C-alpha positions, 0 to 999 in steps of 0.5 A: 368812336374816336376814343374807342379807337385810341383805347384799342391802339393803346392796348395794342402797343402795350401787348407788343412791349410785353411781347418784345420783353418776352422775346428778349428773354427767350433770345437769352435762352433762359428765364431769370428767377430770384430766390430770397428768404425771410428771414435768412437766420432761423432759430431752430424749430421755427420756419422761414418763407421761401420767395421766388420771383421769376420772369416767366408770364403767368400761365394756366399751367405752372409746373414746380420741381422742388428740391430734396431738402438736406440736413434737418430741414422739413417742409412746412408749406409745399411750394405753390405758385401765384402771379405777381405784377411788373409795371414798365416804364410806361405804366403798363403792367405784366403779370409773372410767376411767383412761387412761395413755400415755408421750411422749418429748421430743426438743427443749428448750423449752415445748410443750403437750399438746392435750385428750384425749377419753374416751368410754364408755357415752354419756358423754364427758370432755375434758382441759384444755390442759397444758403440758410443759417440755423441758430440755437435758441440762446444764439438768437443774437449771434450772426453764426452758430457757435459749434463746440467739438474735438478737433481732429482726435485720432481713432487709434494710437499707440500705447504710451503715445502722447496725444494732444486733446484740443476742444475748439469752438467755431464760427466766432466773429472775433477772437473769443476764449472760454469762461470755464471748461470742466470735464465730466470725469478724469480719463484713464492714464496720465492727463496733463493741461496744455493751456494755450496749445492749439492753432487759431483758425480763420476762414472767410464767409461772405463779408466776414472772417470767422474764427475757430478758437481752442477752448481748452487742451490737454495732453493725454497719455495712456499706458495700457493697450485697449479701448479707452473713453475720453470723457465729455466736458461742459463749456462756458463761452460768450454766455453760452453753455454747451455739453460736449460728448465723450469719444472712444479711442483704441490704444494699440499694444507696443512691440515687445522691443520697445516696452522697456523704454515705452518711447514713441515719437522721433528721437535722438539720444546722446551721452555726455560727461565732462572731459576733465581730470578725475581722481579717486573720490571725484564724482563723475556726472554722466548725462543721458540726453533725449531730443525730439518730439514724442512722449518726452514726459513718460519715456524711460532712458537707458541706465548707464553703468560705470565699472568700479564706481558707485552710484551716489545720486541721480536727477532729471531735467527737461524743457519741452512744450506741447506739439502736434506730435506730443512734446517737443524739446529735450530731457536729461537723466543725470547719474552721479558716480563716485570713483573708487579706483584709478585707471581706465574706467569703462562706461556702458550705455545699453542700446535704446529702442523707440517706435516711430508712430507713422505707417503702422509704427517703425522700430528704431534702435540706437546703439551707444558706443562704449566710452572710457573715463581716466581716473588718476590717483588722488594727490598724496593718497594716503587715506586723508582725502579732504581732512584739510577742510576740517577745523579741528580745535579751531572750530570754536572760533566759528560760534554762532552769530551772537551780536544781532538784532534778535538777541534780546540783550544786545537789542537794548543798544537800539533804545534811543540815547542808551549808549550815550547815557552809558558814556556820560555815566562812565566818563563824567560821573565816577560815582555811578560807574559801578552802576553803569557796569552793571547795566552793561554786564547783561549784554555779555551773558550770551558769551560762553567760555571755551572748554579746553577739553572739548578743543582737544577732543575736536583737534583729536577727532581731526587728527584721526580723520587725517590718518584716514579713520573717518568712521572713528572721526565721525563718532567723535564728532557725533559725541561733541555734537550731543554735548555742545549742540549746533556749533557752526565750526563743529557742523563744518567738520560733520559736513566734511565727514559726511562728504567722505562718507558719500552722503550728500544730503547730510553734508549739504545740510550740515554746512548750510546749517552752519551758514545759517547760524553764522552767516557771512563766514567765508571759511564756511562758504569755501567748504560749501563750494568745495562740497557741491563741486564734489557731489556735481550739485549745480544750480543750487539756491543761494544762501539766503543771507551772506552778509555778517548780521553783526556788521548789519546790526552795528551800522544800524545802531550807529545811524539810530543813535545818530538820529536821536543825537541829532534830534536832541541837539536840534532842540537846543540849537537850530541853524541850517547845518543842524537841520541838514545833519538831522535830515541826513540822519534820518534818511540814513536811519530809515535806509538802514532800517529798510535794509535790516528788515530785508536782511531779517526776512532773508535770514528767516526764509525757510529753506531745506535739502532733499534727502537721498531716499526721497519722493520725486517732484510732483506738480500738485499736492496730495496722494493723487499726484503723479510723479514728475521729477526726481531731484538729486540728493543734496539739492537745496531748495526754498520753501515757498508754500506749505499744504498739510504735510506737503511743501511747494519748493523752488529749485535754483534753476526756478523749477517749482513743485510739491515734495512731502516733508518726509523727503526734506531736511529743513535748514530753517523753517521760518519761525523766528520773530523780529 
């Protein structure tokens, strides 16, 4: 009987504790509910279990209000209730309500489960908003789904506007770059790769930092109006392969006032020329410069007009980088005019109109003030022009370099001991002097005698030019060229004749060819400097070899013979001084050999001159390439690579591009041997 009383009292105490616990929850005004997922990241097509444990005591009637599933989630098993047991500190147990369900995810992404409501016995528990992450099958080992899509592409833009297209990958937990990106096809219009453009964006997610990284970027310019499709792409990144769909945009037609320039963006225009003293025959370089942001790659600048002056060449230079509004930077179009009379010459630059694309488009116009360029009479202007640069009868003093390592006869001097043996035979062996002389004679076979008649004809041609008859002088020089071939002095005079005729390409070609045949000539270098100044050719590539090859060859001969002489001497005497002399001679010989090898590479490096009628510089070879920059006529370029009939050339200011062979006059093609 006593045990029964004690058991009843223990049960009573446990019931009182449970009632007090439930009263405490009721006093707080809400029941607690904990929602858990198993697992919290799910591969698409698979399900996960939803478990909700509440603080509501188990009752006969439980009402579950399930949320509507958003996105690609469906119920795999609807929610149902069952009891779960809570054990108190004193060992007693209380049964609470637990809710279980299962949900399937059919798409990768970040999704949320809205709150559940569980009611029983007048009590209600509400769960918090909960996130679930869906992953593609190949992303099972990734913490977050990797999505790839186009970033902020406008649905409409203006005809000719430069639009940045960025393909971005999202939700990386570290900085990750694409392994490869390939467009499915080429879009209509001009598409330029802007590798590296686009900001890397970061955002927090729980305890992680997620990165949105540009995978590839382009600048797209459509020259027509209408509806256009940018093609889809295939991407490989972090071992994942993704396909990105194409998208459509609409290009709005430009207002009629802007069609001539095709400029869309924010710009400022200026006109520049050198403020100096000009005379008749000088070249005036007028530069039209535009600065700002927009379609700097395709817009057209106004063409200046200079009264009583003829346009002899033109060129373009630019420096811009991709930006959110197109290209940001500047572009210069240069026009070279040759002055034909003295006085005040009027420079006219037409008005320029462009479109600012924001807010439906706003037309802007900039008017350029008319300028005046003062041209004076040429000093002693009697038609002589620059006849003072002609060599005339002295042109035969500037013959092709002959004493160098490429001459097969003079190269015999490099044979070990040859000079020493000749010296011994001539000085110490009188009986065999004739044999020594016969051995030396072939070395002078390359020398040619001066034809007095040719010298008179050259002097006559120079005198004719001095009298102002440049056409007749040019014909006489052509006849000499047909007879004598490439004599550097003759090429100098022909370059001066072409300069007076206003042919920058032929003038630069002749004088640079002369310096190639006779490197290191100060007189010919002066003519080149005056010629480039006349035509306004700046930032030209340097003449590859400016040191006389005879000097380089003579030093090398001295050191090679000194080396073999010290080696021979060491065979008979061996003391410290002899060893020092031998080592010094060996180092000098090695250094001179390296230098002469380097000089030979410079000498045969291929160079060329851009013709007056030439194609624009292009970024890629082949017929599918688009025009880029027009180089000025007479520009000297260095040839880097050959692909078919296209040549990769480098300008004096480091710009590289492709030109066809038909646009170049080759000074040297690098086909010489050592």
